[in-house]
All heavy atoms as a GROMACS GRO file, in nm:
protein
  587
    1MET      N    1  23.945  23.415   5.387
    1MET     CA    2  23.831  23.367   5.455
    1MET      C    3  23.794  23.459   5.593
    1MET      O    4  23.692  23.486   5.613
    1MET     CB    5  23.856  23.226   5.515
    1MET     CG    6  23.731  23.154   5.564
    1MET     SD    7  23.592  23.157   5.439
    1MET     CE    8  23.583  22.976   5.400
    2MET      N    9  23.918  23.514   5.643
    2MET     CA   10  23.889  23.591   5.762
    2MET      C   11  23.829  23.723   5.731
    2MET      O   12  23.755  23.791   5.797
    2MET     CB   13  24.038  23.616   5.816
    2MET     CG   14  24.030  23.690   5.953
    2MET     SD   15  23.940  23.602   6.073
    2MET     CE   16  24.022  23.622   6.216
    3ILE      N   17  23.864  23.774   5.607
    3ILE     CA   18  23.804  23.903   5.570
    3ILE      C   19  23.654  23.889   5.543
    3ILE      O   20  23.578  23.977   5.593
    3ILE     CB   21  23.864  23.957   5.425
    3ILE    CG1   22  24.016  23.993   5.450
    3ILE    CG2   23  23.787  24.069   5.376
    3ILE    CD1   24  24.086  24.023   5.333
    4LYS      N   25  23.604  23.783   5.496
    4LYS     CA   26  23.460  23.751   5.479
    4LYS      C   27  23.398  23.742   5.613
    4LYS      O   28  23.286  23.798   5.628
    4LYS     CB   29  23.445  23.619   5.391
    4LYS     CG   30  23.470  23.643   5.242
    4LYS     CD   31  23.443  23.510   5.180
    4LYS     CE   32  23.478  23.521   5.029
    4LYS     NZ   33  23.449  23.413   4.946
    5ARG      N   34  23.460  23.678   5.709
    5ARG     CA   35  23.406  23.667   5.834
    5ARG      C   36  23.387  23.798   5.912
    5ARG      O   37  23.292  23.828   5.970
    5ARG     CB   38  23.495  23.569   5.921
    5ARG     CG   39  23.443  23.548   6.058
    5ARG     CD   40  23.525  23.444   6.138
    5ARG     NE   41  23.470  23.420   6.262
    5ARG     CZ   42  23.515  23.341   6.356
    5ARG    NH1   43  23.629  23.282   6.321
    5ARG    NH2   44  23.456  23.317   6.464
    6LEU      N   45  23.491  23.883   5.894
    6LEU     CA   46  23.480  24.012   5.951
    6LEU      C   47  23.369  24.105   5.886
    6LEU      O   48  23.285  24.175   5.951
    6LEU     CB   49  23.614  24.091   5.942
    6LEU     CG   50  23.714  24.029   6.036
    6LEU    CD1   51  23.858  24.093   6.007
    6LEU    CD2   52  23.687  24.046   6.189
    7LEU      N   53  23.362  24.090   5.752
    7LEU     CA   54  23.263  24.164   5.670
    7LEU      C   55  23.118  24.110   5.711
    7LEU      O   56  23.028  24.197   5.708
    7LEU     CB   57  23.277  24.154   5.524
    7LEU     CG   58  23.388  24.230   5.460
    7LEU    CD1   59  23.410  24.190   5.309
    7LEU    CD2   60  23.356  24.379   5.471
    8SER      N   61  23.102  24.005   5.765
    8SER     CA   62  22.963  23.942   5.794
    8SER      C   63  22.914  24.010   5.917
    8SER      O   64  22.790  23.994   5.932
    8SER     CB   65  22.983  23.791   5.818
    8SER     OG   66  23.037  23.753   5.951
    9TYR      N   67  22.985  24.080   5.988
    9TYR     CA   68  22.923  24.171   6.090
    9TYR      C   69  22.845  24.279   6.031
    9TYR      O   70  22.762  24.337   6.106
    9TYR     CB   71  23.035  24.203   6.187
    9TYR     CG   72  23.081  24.102   6.280
    9TYR    CD1   73  23.199  24.042   6.257
    9TYR    CD2   74  23.021  24.066   6.386
    9TYR    CE1   75  23.241  23.938   6.327
    9TYR    CE2   76  23.057  23.962   6.481
    9TYR     CZ   77  23.172  23.897   6.444
    9TYR     OH   78  23.214  23.788   6.521
   10LEU      N   79  22.876  24.308   5.916
   10LEU     CA   80  22.810  24.429   5.848
   10LEU      C   81  22.695  24.369   5.764
   10LEU      O   82  22.579  24.428   5.754
   10LEU     CB   83  22.916  24.507   5.758
   10LEU     CG   84  23.025  24.564   5.823
   10LEU    CD1   85  23.113  24.624   5.735
   10LEU    CD2   86  22.969  24.674   5.941
   11ILE      N   87  22.718  24.267   5.674
   11ILE     CA   88  22.623  24.218   5.589
   11ILE      C   89  22.644  24.064   5.582
   11ILE      O   90  22.762  24.019   5.591
   11ILE     CB   91  22.629  24.274   5.449
   11ILE    CG1   92  22.766  24.244   5.395
   11ILE    CG2   93  22.586  24.415   5.435
   11ILE    CD1   94  22.780  24.287   5.234
   12PRO      N   95  22.548  23.970   5.554
   12PRO     CA   96  22.568  23.839   5.545
   12PRO      C   97  22.636  23.808   5.417
   12PRO      O   98  22.617  23.874   5.315
   12PRO     CB   99  22.427  23.782   5.533
   12PRO     CG  100  22.328  23.878   5.597
   12PRO     CD  101  22.396  24.014   5.557
   13ILE      N  102  22.735  23.717   5.429
   13ILE     CA  103  22.821  23.678   5.311
   13ILE      C  104  22.787  23.532   5.280
   13ILE      O  105  22.821  23.440   5.353
   13ILE     CB  106  22.973  23.698   5.345
   13ILE    CG1  107  23.003  23.841   5.414
   13ILE    CG2  108  23.054  23.659   5.219
   13ILE    CD1  109  22.990  23.948   5.299
   14LYS      N  110  22.726  23.512   5.163
   14LYS     CA  111  22.697  23.372   5.124
   14LYS      C  112  22.829  23.310   5.068
   14LYS      O  113  22.894  23.376   4.972
   14LYS     CB  114  22.589  23.378   5.001
   14LYS     CG  115  22.559  23.233   4.965
   14LYS     CD  116  22.463  23.229   4.846
   14LYS     CE  117  22.356  23.342   4.827
   14LYS     NZ  118  22.274  23.317   4.707
   15ILE      N  119  22.859  23.196   5.111
   15ILE     CA  120  22.979  23.133   5.066
   15ILE      C  121  22.974  23.007   4.988
   15ILE      O  122  23.054  22.958   4.906
   15ILE     CB  123  23.092  23.107   5.183
   15ILE    CG1  124  23.030  23.005   5.277
   15ILE    CG2  125  23.136  23.236   5.239
   15ILE    CD1  126  23.129  22.961   5.388
   16TYR      N  127  22.842  22.950   4.994
   16TYR     CA  128  22.811  22.829   4.914
   16TYR      C  129  22.663  22.805   4.916
   16TYR      O  130  22.579  22.843   4.998
   16TYR     CB  131  22.876  22.706   5.001
   16TYR     CG  132  22.846  22.568   4.920
   16TYR    CD1  133  22.932  22.537   4.808
   16TYR    CD2  134  22.755  22.487   4.957
   16TYR    CE1  135  22.921  22.428   4.745
   16TYR    CE2  136  22.747  22.354   4.896
   16TYR     CZ  137  22.819  22.330   4.782
   16TYR     OH  138  22.802  22.215   4.708
   17GLU      N  139  22.610  22.771   4.793
   17GLU     CA  140  22.468  22.734   4.771
   17GLU      C  141  22.464  22.608   4.678
   17GLU      O  142  22.546  22.584   4.606
   17GLU     CB  143  22.411  22.846   4.697
   17GLU     CG  144  22.261  22.845   4.672
   17GLU     CD  145  22.212  22.972   4.609
   17GLU    OE1  146  22.283  23.056   4.588
   17GLU    OE2  147  22.090  22.972   4.590
   18THR      N  148  22.378  22.529   4.714
   18THR     CA  149  22.348  22.405   4.648
   18THR      C  150  22.196  22.362   4.638
   18THR      O  151  22.124  22.406   4.733
   18THR     CB  152  22.428  22.274   4.710
   18THR    OG1  153  22.426  22.163   4.615
   18THR    CG2  154  22.370  22.248   4.839
   19PRO      N  155  22.153  22.315   4.527
   19PRO     CA  156  22.004  22.286   4.509
   19PRO      C  157  21.974  22.160   4.611
   19PRO      O  158  22.068  22.079   4.633
   19PRO     CB  159  21.993  22.238   4.374
   19PRO     CG  160  22.124  22.218   4.314
   19PRO     CD  161  22.221  22.278   4.410
   20SER      N  162  21.852  22.151   4.656
   20SER     CA  163  21.802  22.050   4.742
   20SER      C  164  21.662  22.004   4.689
   20SER      O  165  21.581  22.083   4.667
   20SER     CB  166  21.799  22.096   4.884
   20SER     OG  167  21.719  22.006   4.963
   21ASP      N  168  21.648  21.871   4.682
   21ASP     CA  169  21.525  21.814   4.642
   21ASP      C  170  21.401  21.860   4.734
   21ASP      O  171  21.295  21.875   4.702
   21ASP     CB  172  21.518  21.669   4.626
   21ASP     CG  173  21.615  21.635   4.512
   21ASP    OD1  174  21.627  21.714   4.412
   21ASP    OD2  175  21.658  21.517   4.510
   22ILE      N  176  21.435  21.864   4.858
   22ILE     CA  177  21.335  21.892   4.968
   22ILE      C  178  21.319  22.048   5.005
   22ILE      O  179  21.216  22.097   5.024
   22ILE     CB  180  21.368  21.804   5.094
   22ILE    CG1  181  21.365  21.657   5.058
   22ILE    CG2  182  21.260  21.840   5.206
   22ILE    CD1  183  21.415  21.568   5.159
   23SER      N  184  21.429  22.112   5.013
   23SER     CA  185  21.442  22.243   5.071
   23SER      C  186  21.466  22.352   4.966
   23SER      O  187  21.518  22.466   5.002
   23SER     CB  188  21.534  22.254   5.174
   23SER     OG  189  21.513  22.166   5.283
   24SER      N  190  21.445  22.330   4.840
   24SER     CA  191  21.476  22.421   4.729
   24SER      C  192  21.623  22.439   4.720
   24SER      O  193  21.694  22.363   4.665
   24SER     CB  194  21.408  22.551   4.759
   24SER     OG  195  21.422  22.649   4.651
   25ASN      N  196  21.688  22.552   4.783
   25ASN     CA  197  21.823  22.572   4.784
   25ASN      C  198  21.875  22.571   4.927
   25ASN      O  199  21.807  22.619   5.018
   25ASN     CB  200  21.864  22.699   4.719
   25ASN     CG  201  21.858  22.690   4.574
   25ASN    OD1  202  21.874  22.593   4.512
   25ASN    ND2  203  21.858  22.815   4.509
   26LEU      N  204  21.996  22.517   4.952
   26LEU     CA  205  22.062  22.526   5.083
   26LEU      C  206  22.184  22.623   5.068
   26LEU      O  207  22.254  22.624   4.959
   26LEU     CB  208  22.115  22.387   5.125
   26LEU     CG  209  22.011  22.278   5.159
   26LEU    CD1  210  22.085  22.162   5.180
   26LEU    CD2  211  21.934  22.321   5.266
   27GLU      N  212  22.188  22.717   5.159
   27GLU     CA  213  22.300  22.813   5.143
   27GLU      C  214  22.380  22.814   5.284
   27GLU      O  215  22.329  22.798   5.384
   27GLU     CB  216  22.236  22.947   5.145
   27GLU     CG  217  22.158  22.982   5.012
   27GLU     CD  218  22.101  23.129   5.014
   27GLU    OE1  219  22.130  23.187   5.120
   27GLU    OE2  220  22.047  23.159   4.923
   28ILE      N  221  22.512  22.822   5.266
   28ILE     CA  222  22.607  22.836   5.395
   28ILE      C  223  22.643  22.984   5.380
   28ILE      O  224  22.692  23.045   5.269
   28ILE     CB  225  22.717  22.746   5.387
   28ILE    CG1  226  22.667  22.597   5.398
   28ILE    CG2  227  22.803  22.778   5.493
   28ILE    CD1  228  22.766  22.493   5.387
   29THR      N  229  22.623  23.053   5.493
   29THR     CA  230  22.650  23.204   5.492
   29THR      C  231  22.720  23.244   5.619
   29THR      O  232  22.704  23.179   5.728
   29THR     CB  233  22.511  23.275   5.494
   29THR    OG1  234  22.433  23.237   5.384
   29THR    CG2  235  22.529  23.427   5.487
   30TRP      N  236  22.819  23.336   5.606
   30TRP     CA  237  22.878  23.397   5.708
   30TRP      C  238  22.780  23.506   5.773
   30TRP      O  239  22.744  23.582   5.688
   30TRP     CB  240  23.014  23.469   5.688
   30TRP     CG  241  23.130  23.368   5.691
   30TRP    CD1  242  23.200  23.334   5.574
   30TRP    CD2  243  23.198  23.310   5.795
   30TRP    NE1  244  23.298  23.254   5.600
   30TRP    CE2  245  23.295  23.228   5.746
   30TRP    CE3  246  23.178  23.312   5.926
   30TRP    CZ2  247  23.400  23.167   5.816
   30TRP    CZ3  248  23.263  23.241   6.013
   30TRP    CH2  249  23.374  23.159   5.953
   31ASN      N  250  22.741  23.503   5.893
   31ASN     CA  251  22.662  23.598   5.956
   31ASN      C  252  22.693  23.623   6.089
   31ASN      O  253  22.696  23.532   6.179
   31ASN     CB  254  22.506  23.545   5.948
   31ASN     CG  255  22.406  23.654   5.969
   31ASN    OD1  256  22.436  23.762   6.012
   31ASN    ND2  257  22.275  23.628   5.936
   32ASN      N  258  22.724  23.742   6.110
   32ASN     CA  259  22.782  23.799   6.247
   32ASN      C  260  22.892  23.703   6.299
   32ASN      O  261  22.896  23.671   6.414
   32ASN     CB  262  22.670  23.796   6.348
   32ASN     CG  263  22.571  23.909   6.320
   32ASN    OD1  264  22.607  24.018   6.283
   32ASN    ND2  265  22.452  23.875   6.341
   33GLY      N  266  22.985  23.677   6.209
   33GLY     CA  267  23.095  23.595   6.236
   33GLY      C  268  23.083  23.449   6.260
   33GLY      O  269  23.168  23.379   6.303
   34LYS      N  270  22.963  23.398   6.228
   34LYS     CA  271  22.934  23.255   6.244
   34LYS      C  272  22.883  23.195   6.113
   34LYS      O  273  22.822  23.265   6.031
   34LYS     CB  274  22.810  23.236   6.350
   34LYS     CG  275  22.860  23.282   6.488
   34LYS     CD  276  22.735  23.255   6.578
   34LYS     CE  277  22.774  23.308   6.724
   34LYS     NZ  278  22.664  23.282   6.824
   35LEU      N  279  22.915  23.071   6.081
   35LEU     CA  280  22.862  23.009   5.972
   35LEU      C  281  22.714  22.960   6.005
   35LEU      O  282  22.694  22.894   6.109
   35LEU     CB  283  22.932  22.888   5.931
   35LEU     CG  284  23.071  22.909   5.870
   35LEU    CD1  285  23.165  22.791   5.854
   35LEU    CD2  286  23.059  22.978   5.727
   36VAL      N  287  22.624  22.984   5.908
   36VAL     CA  288  22.490  22.932   5.934
   36VAL      C  289  22.437  22.868   5.799
   36VAL      O  290  22.487  22.882   5.688
   36VAL     CB  291  22.378  23.054   5.962
   36VAL    CG1  292  22.428  23.113   6.097
   36VAL    CG2  293  22.389  23.158   5.843
   37LEU      N  294  22.349  22.769   5.824
   37LEU     CA  295  22.289  22.699   5.715
   37LEU      C  296  22.149  22.745   5.708
   37LEU      O  297  22.063  22.724   5.801
   37LEU     CB  298  22.301  22.553   5.738
   37LEU     CG  299  22.241  22.451   5.642
   37LEU    CD1  300  22.289  22.457   5.498
   37LEU    CD2  301  22.245  22.315   5.692
   38ASP      N  302  22.100  22.788   5.582
   38ASP     CA  303  21.971  22.822   5.552
   38ASP      C  304  21.909  22.759   5.442
   38ASP      O  305  21.977  22.728   5.338
   38ASP     CB  306  21.966  22.980   5.533
   38ASP     CG  307  22.015  23.057   5.655
   38ASP    OD1  308  21.964  23.014   5.764
   38ASP    OD2  309  22.088  23.146   5.639
   39SER      N  310  21.774  22.750   5.438
   39SER     CA  311  21.705  22.717   5.311
   39SER      C  312  21.611  22.827   5.301
   39SER      O  313  21.603  22.931   5.373
   39SER     CB  314  21.647  22.584   5.325
   39SER     OG  315  21.529  22.586   5.422
   40LYS      N  316  21.521  22.810   5.200
   40LYS     CA  317  21.421  22.927   5.173
   40LYS      C  318  21.342  22.960   5.284
   40LYS      O  319  21.313  23.065   5.312
   40LYS     CB  320  21.336  22.877   5.052
   40LYS     CG  321  21.225  22.974   5.017
   40LYS     CD  322  21.140  22.935   4.898
   40LYS     CE  323  21.034  23.024   4.857
   40LYS     NZ  324  20.944  22.973   4.747
   41ASN      N  325  21.288  22.856   5.358
   41ASN     CA  326  21.201  22.877   5.476
   41ASN      C  327  21.260  22.838   5.607
   41ASN      O  328  21.174  22.845   5.713
   41ASN     CB  329  21.075  22.799   5.450
   41ASN     CG  330  20.997  22.843   5.327
   41ASN    OD1  331  20.986  22.949   5.307
   41ASN    ND2  332  20.962  22.742   5.242
   42THR      N  333  21.377  22.796   5.615
   42THR     CA  334  21.429  22.750   5.759
   42THR      C  335  21.577  22.807   5.770
   42THR      O  336  21.654  22.809   5.682
   42THR     CB  337  21.429  22.596   5.747
   42THR    OG1  338  21.297  22.556   5.716
   42THR    CG2  339  21.463  22.546   5.887
   43ASN      N  340  21.593  22.830   5.898
   43ASN     CA  341  21.740  22.862   5.942
   43ASN      C  342  21.785  22.738   6.026
   43ASN      O  343  21.718  22.721   6.136
   43ASN     CB  344  21.735  22.986   6.022
   43ASN     CG  345  21.861  23.029   6.080
   43ASN    OD1  346  21.911  22.957   6.181
   43ASN    ND2  347  21.930  23.116   6.018
   44TYR      N  348  21.878  22.664   5.984
   44TYR     CA  349  21.907  22.548   6.050
   44TYR      C  350  22.021  22.562   6.166
   44TYR      O  351  22.040  22.487   6.242
   44TYR     CB  352  21.968  22.443   5.944
   44TYR     CG  353  21.868  22.379   5.860
   44TYR    CD1  354  21.857  22.438   5.721
   44TYR    CD2  355  21.764  22.300   5.898
   44TYR    CE1  356  21.749  22.391   5.644
   44TYR    CE2  357  21.674  22.245   5.809
   44TYR     CZ  358  21.666  22.301   5.692
   44TYR     OH  359  21.568  22.242   5.594
   45SER      N  360  22.080  22.693   6.152
   45SER     CA  361  22.200  22.699   6.248
   45SER      C  362  22.168  22.818   6.343
   45SER      O  363  22.254  22.878   6.394
   45SER     CB  364  22.323  22.738   6.166
   45SER     OG  365  22.350  22.631   6.074
   46CYS      N  366  22.035  22.841   6.377
   46CYS     CA  367  22.002  22.937   6.466
   46CYS      C  368  22.047  23.079   6.422
   46CYS      O  369  21.947  23.147   6.389
   46CYS     CB  370  22.066  22.920   6.611
   46CYS     SG  371  21.998  22.770   6.684
   47GLY      N  372  22.160  23.121   6.408
   47GLY     CA  373  22.195  23.257   6.369
   47GLY      C  374  22.114  23.356   6.443
   47GLY      O  375  22.115  23.361   6.564
   48SER      N  376  22.042  23.455   6.379
   48SER     CA  377  21.975  23.554   6.455
   48SER      C  378  21.846  23.510   6.533
   48SER      O  379  21.806  23.565   6.621
   48SER     CB  380  21.939  23.672   6.363
   48SER     OG  381  21.849  23.618   6.268
   49LEU      N  382  21.803  23.392   6.484
   49LEU     CA  383  21.689  23.327   6.551
   49LEU      C  384  21.737  23.289   6.697
   49LEU      O  385  21.647  23.278   6.783
   49LEU     CB  386  21.625  23.215   6.470
   49LEU     CG  387  21.572  23.253   6.342
   49LEU    CD1  388  21.523  23.129   6.272
   49LEU    CD2  389  21.449  23.350   6.361
   50GLU      N  390  21.852  23.258   6.713
   50GLU     CA  391  21.903  23.221   6.853
   50GLU      C  392  21.880  23.327   6.954
   50GLU      O  393  21.841  23.316   7.063
   50GLU     CB  394  22.047  23.188   6.844
   50GLU     CG  395  22.103  23.134   6.975
   50GLU     CD  396  22.266  23.099   6.953
   50GLU    OE1  397  22.315  23.111   6.853
   50GLU    OE2  398  22.310  23.053   7.060
   51LYS      N  399  21.910  23.458   6.900
   51LYS     CA  400  21.881  23.577   6.980
   51LYS      C  401  21.740  23.596   7.023
   51LYS      O  402  21.694  23.631   7.131
   51LYS     CB  403  21.939  23.696   6.908
   51LYS     CG  404  22.082  23.711   6.885
   51LYS     CD  405  22.127  23.832   6.798
   51LYS     CE  406  22.256  23.819   6.772
   51LYS     NZ  407  22.304  23.931   6.672
   52VAL      N  408  21.644  23.564   6.921
   52VAL     CA  409  21.498  23.580   6.950
   52VAL      C  410  21.461  23.473   7.059
   52VAL      O  411  21.388  23.507   7.143
   52VAL     CB  412  21.428  23.549   6.812
   52VAL    CG1  413  21.264  23.551   6.840
   52VAL    CG2  414  21.449  23.666   6.716
   53LEU      N  415  21.508  23.344   7.043
   53LEU     CA  416  21.480  23.244   7.142
   53LEU      C  417  21.536  23.290   7.277
   53LEU      O  418  21.454  23.271   7.371
   53LEU     CB  419  21.541  23.108   7.101
   53LEU     CG  420  21.530  22.996   7.191
   53LEU    CD1  421  21.373  22.967   7.208
   53LEU    CD2  422  21.600  22.868   7.138
   54LYS      N  423  21.648  23.330   7.288
   54LYS     CA  424  21.717  23.374   7.419
   54LYS      C  425  21.626  23.486   7.467
   54LYS      O  426  21.598  23.489   7.596
   54LYS     CB  427  21.857  23.421   7.394
   54LYS     CG  428  21.920  23.460   7.516
   54LYS     CD  429  22.064  23.508   7.505
   54LYS     CE  430  22.141  23.533   7.623
   54LYS     NZ  431  22.278  23.575   7.602
   55LYS      N  432  21.595  23.588   7.390
   55LYS     CA  433  21.508  23.700   7.454
   55LYS      C  434  21.368  23.642   7.492
   55LYS      O  435  21.321  23.688   7.611
   55LYS     CB  436  21.479  23.801   7.345
   55LYS     CG  437  21.432  23.920   7.398
   55LYS     CD  438  21.442  24.042   7.302
   55LYS     CE  439  21.398  24.167   7.356
   55LYS     NZ  440  21.499  24.271   7.376
   56GLY      N  441  21.313  23.546   7.428
   56GLY     CA  442  21.179  23.490   7.472
   56GLY      C  443  21.200  23.412   7.601
   56GLY      O  444  21.104  23.432   7.678
   57MET      N  445  21.306  23.340   7.601
   57MET     CA  446  21.314  23.262   7.726
   57MET      C  447  21.340  23.363   7.852
   57MET      O  448  21.289  23.334   7.956
   57MET     CB  449  21.440  23.176   7.726
   57MET     CG  450  21.430  23.066   7.611
   57MET     SD  451  21.297  22.948   7.667
   57MET     CE  452  21.344  22.806   7.574
   58GLN      N  453  21.415  23.463   7.823
   58GLN     CA  454  21.441  23.562   7.936
   58GLN      C  455  21.302  23.629   7.968
   58GLN      O  456  21.277  23.653   8.100
   58GLN     CB  457  21.547  23.665   7.888
   58GLN     CG  458  21.687  23.617   7.880
   58GLN     CD  459  21.777  23.721   7.826
   58GLN    OE1  460  21.742  23.801   7.752
   58GLN    NE2  461  21.909  23.698   7.850
   59HIS      N  462  21.227  23.657   7.883
   59HIS     CA  463  21.088  23.719   7.906
   59HIS      C  464  20.999  23.618   7.980
   59HIS      O  465  20.934  23.669   8.079
   59HIS     CB  466  21.029  23.760   7.772
   59HIS     CG  467  20.899  23.823   7.797
   59HIS    ND1  468  20.876  23.949   7.824
   59HIS    CD2  469  20.763  23.771   7.780
   59HIS    CE1  470  20.754  23.979   7.848
   59HIS    NE2  471  20.682  23.875   7.792
   60ILE      N  472  21.011  23.495   7.949
   60ILE     CA  473  20.928  23.398   8.027
   60ILE      C  474  20.977  23.388   8.171
   60ILE      O  475  20.889  23.376   8.256
   60ILE     CB  476  20.932  23.261   7.961
   60ILE    CG1  477  20.856  23.276   7.828
   60ILE    CG2  478  20.869  23.158   8.046
   60ILE    CD1  479  20.880  23.138   7.740
   61GLY      N  480  21.100  23.396   8.181
   61GLY     CA  481  21.163  23.387   8.329
   61GLY      C  482  21.201  23.249   8.367
   61GLY      O  483  21.127  23.148   8.336
   62TYR      N  484  21.301  23.230   8.447
   62TYR     CA  485  21.354  23.115   8.497
   62TYR      C  486  21.261  23.026   8.585
   62TYR      O  487  21.233  22.908   8.573
   62TYR     CB  488  21.482  23.129   8.581
   62TYR     CG  489  21.534  23.002   8.636
   62TYR    CD1  490  21.603  22.910   8.560
   62TYR    CD2  491  21.513  22.982   8.769
   62TYR    CE1  492  21.652  22.798   8.605
   62TYR    CE2  493  21.568  22.855   8.829
   62TYR     CZ  494  21.627  22.769   8.740
   62TYR     OH  495  21.679  22.646   8.796
   63SER      N  496  21.179  23.107   8.676
   63SER     CA  497  21.081  23.040   8.766
   63SER      C  498  20.971  22.966   8.679
   63SER      O  499  20.929  22.852   8.719
   63SER     CB  500  21.022  23.127   8.851
   63SER     OG  501  20.954  23.228   8.783
   64THR      N  502  20.934  23.017   8.566
   64THR     CA  503  20.836  22.947   8.480
   64THR      C  504  20.906  22.839   8.401
   64THR      O  505  20.842  22.725   8.391
   64THR     CB  506  20.766  23.053   8.378
   64THR    OG1  507  20.708  23.159   8.464
   64THR    CG2  508  20.667  22.982   8.289
   65LEU      N  509  21.026  22.866   8.343
   65LEU     CA  510  21.086  22.761   8.269
   65LEU      C  511  21.127  22.634   8.338
   65LEU      O  512  21.117  22.534   8.280
   65LEU     CB  513  21.216  22.819   8.208
   65LEU     CG  514  21.192  22.925   8.106
   65LEU    CD1  515  21.328  22.989   8.056
   65LEU    CD2  516  21.126  22.866   7.976
   66LYS      N  517  21.150  22.646   8.477
   66LYS     CA  518  21.199  22.535   8.549
   66LYS      C  519  21.090  22.436   8.579
   66LYS      O  520  21.106  22.321   8.612
   66LYS     CB  521  21.272  22.578   8.686
   66LYS     CG  522  21.173  22.630   8.790
   66LYS     CD  523  21.254  22.669   8.908
   66LYS     CE  524  21.178  22.717   9.018
   66LYS     NZ  525  21.227  22.750   9.137
   67ASN      N  526  20.953  22.485   8.560
   67ASN     CA  527  20.845  22.399   8.587
   67ASN      C  528  20.784  22.335   8.457
   67ASN      O  529  20.704  22.257   8.457
   67ASN     CB  530  20.736  22.484   8.650
   67ASN     CG  531  20.772  22.526   8.790
   67ASN    OD1  532  20.830  22.454   8.858
   67ASN    ND2  533  20.733  22.651   8.824
   68ILE      N  534  20.844  22.368   8.344
   68ILE     CA  535  20.804  22.317   8.214
   68ILE      C  536  20.853  22.178   8.204
   68ILE      O  537  20.970  22.143   8.219
   68ILE     CB  538  20.854  22.397   8.099
   68ILE    CG1  539  20.786  22.537   8.102
   68ILE    CG2  540  20.826  22.325   7.972
   68ILE    CD1  541  20.830  22.629   7.993
   69LYS      N  542  20.765  22.080   8.172
   69LYS     CA  543  20.804  21.929   8.159
   69LYS      C  544  20.852  21.891   8.036
   69LYS      O  545  20.937  21.817   8.023
   69LYS     CB  546  20.685  21.846   8.199
   69LYS     CG  547  20.626  21.879   8.326
   69LYS     CD  548  20.686  21.794   8.437
   69LYS     CE  549  20.616  21.801   8.577
   69LYS     NZ  550  20.684  21.886   8.667
   70SER      N  551  20.805  21.956   7.929
   70SER     CA  552  20.857  21.927   7.785
   70SER      C  553  20.842  22.053   7.687
   70SER      O  554  20.749  22.127   7.727
   70SER     CB  555  20.780  21.803   7.728
   70SER     OG  556  20.634  21.850   7.712
   71THR      N  557  20.917  22.049   7.594
   71THR     CA  558  20.914  22.169   7.504
   71THR      C  559  20.949  22.116   7.364
   71THR      O  560  21.029  22.017   7.331
   71THR     CB  561  21.034  22.262   7.533
   71THR    OG1  562  21.020  22.300   7.666
   71THR    CG2  563  21.030  22.382   7.445
   72LEU      N  564  20.879  22.168   7.261
   72LEU     CA  565  20.897  22.144   7.122
   72LEU      C  566  20.961  22.260   7.058
   72LEU      O  567  20.888  22.359   7.050
   72LEU     CB  568  20.773  22.104   7.066
   72LEU     CG  569  20.768  22.077   6.909
   72LEU    CD1  570  20.868  21.962   6.863
   72LEU    CD2  571  20.641  22.048   6.844
   73LEU      N  572  21.077  22.253   7.000
   73LEU     CA  573  21.143  22.359   6.930
   73LEU      C  574  21.154  22.314   6.780
   73LEU      O  575  21.196  22.207   6.754
   73LEU     CB  576  21.280  22.387   6.977
   73LEU     CG  577  21.294  22.450   7.117
   73LEU    CD1  578  21.440  22.468   7.142
   73LEU    CD2  579  21.219  22.583   7.124
   74LEU      N  580  21.100  22.400   6.699
   74LEU     CA  581  21.104  22.366   6.549
   74LEU      C  582  21.204  22.463   6.489
   74LEU      O  583  21.211  22.574   6.517
   74LEU     CB  584  20.965  22.386   6.489
   74LEU     CG  585  20.856  22.291   6.545
   74LEU    CD1  586  20.713  22.330   6.487
   74LEU    CD2  587  20.879  22.155   6.525
   0.00000   0.00000   0.00000
């Protein structure tokens, strides 16, 4: 398992896949040393999308973010 985790820094390593009535297939993948849950159209475990969100929040800036009353993240 440790070898797959290390290799995941080079390429994503799928470790489990199962069919889903709602989301087509669900996959558990090692990606950058973290386990992520993905479907065809959704990333449930953030993965690389977490980096995009972080960069977006940094771009917006703390002074703007602290005045936001509510947020919807999908």
